[in-house]
N, C-alpha and C positions, 0 to 999 in steps of 0.2 A: 558632785555631792553624792554620797553613797545612800543606798536605800536603807530605811530604818529596819532594825531587827523586827521579827514578828511580834515580840513583846511590846516594843515601842509603838509599832503600828496599831496594835490592839488597844493600847492605852490611849493613844491619840484619838482613835475612833470612839472609844468610850467617853473621853473628855468632851469631844464635840457633841456627842449624843446628850450629855448632861446639860449642855447649853441650850438645848431645844426646850422652849416653854412648855410643850406638851409633855415631855418627859418629866420636867421639874414639877408638874402639877399632878403626876400620877404616883401614888404610894406604891403600887405594884411594880412599876418600872424602876423607881428609885431603889426599892428593896433588892431588885436584881443586880443593880450596878454598885451599890454601896456595901462595903464589907461590914459584917456584924459588929466589928470593933471600931468602925469608922469614927474619926474625930476631924473637926474642922475649926479653924480660927478664921472668922470672917473679916471683911474689910473694916468693920467697926470694932474689932478686937474681941468679939464674943466667941466663946468656945461652945461647940455643938457636938453631941453624939448623934448616931444615926437616927434613933427614934425621935429625938427632939427636932432634928432638921427635917425629917419627913413630915412630921406633924405640922411644922411651921410652913413648909412649902406647899402643902396640900390643903391647908385650912381654907374654908370657904371665903374668909375675908383676907387671905394672904395677898400682900402686894404683888403685882405682876410687873416686873421691871421691864418687860419687853425683850426683844431679841438682844442677845449678847454677841458682840463681834469679837472673834479671837484673832490674834496676830502673833507673829514671832514664836510659834510653838516649836519647842525643841524637846527631844527626849534622850535619855541615857539609860541603857540597860545596866543596872547595878549588879545584878546577878540573875540566875535563871528564873527567879520568881519575884523580882522586884524591878520596877521601872520608875524613874523620876522624870516628870514633865515640868517645864516652865513655859509660860506664855503670858500675854497681856490680853485684857479684855476692855471693851468700851460698851457702855450702855447709857443712853440718854446723857452723854457728855461726861459720865463718870468713868475714870480709868483705874485699872488695878493690875498689878503684877501678880501672877498666880503661880503656885507651886503645888504639885500633886505627887503622891506616891501610890502606885498601882501594884497590887499583889496578885500573883497567880494562885488560884484556888481550884478545887475540884469543879467548881461552877464556871471557871474561866477567870479572866482578868477583872478585878473589882477595885474600886477606889478605896484606899485605906486611910489616907490623910490628905487634907487640902488646906492651903492657907492663901488668903488674898490680902494684899497690901495696897491701899490707894496710893496714887501718885499723880503729880501735876506734869503734864506733857512739857511745859516750858522749863520746869526744873529738872527734867529727866534728859540730860544732854549727853550722857555717856553713850558711846558708840559700841554696841555689842557686835562682835563678829562671830560667824559660825566657826565651830571647832573643826 
């Protein structure tokens, strides 16, 4: 298996950082990692922009899902300034396929777009192989 490109490695590091409950609860840290034009489609189908997501995650009464476990993370450098990541997460028995686009900016690699799609492990029998 080959080493990921520096862009893919940076995006993977950033994605894993975003799974940290301490980062998810900090408006300052989220602002550093999310692109100003960030958009998300969450696992319930809701569409979020950066400000709304940060407000929701950092609200005093925000639900705390607990640790998210990531698996099968793969990345592809689409061009010099764009990386696509895919991976799965599990938290409290809830599974989701995830897809993210990371853009290189003057501030470094930031998350531009994210989508989560819930799935049932029993119904997800397709065997994915590494490219």
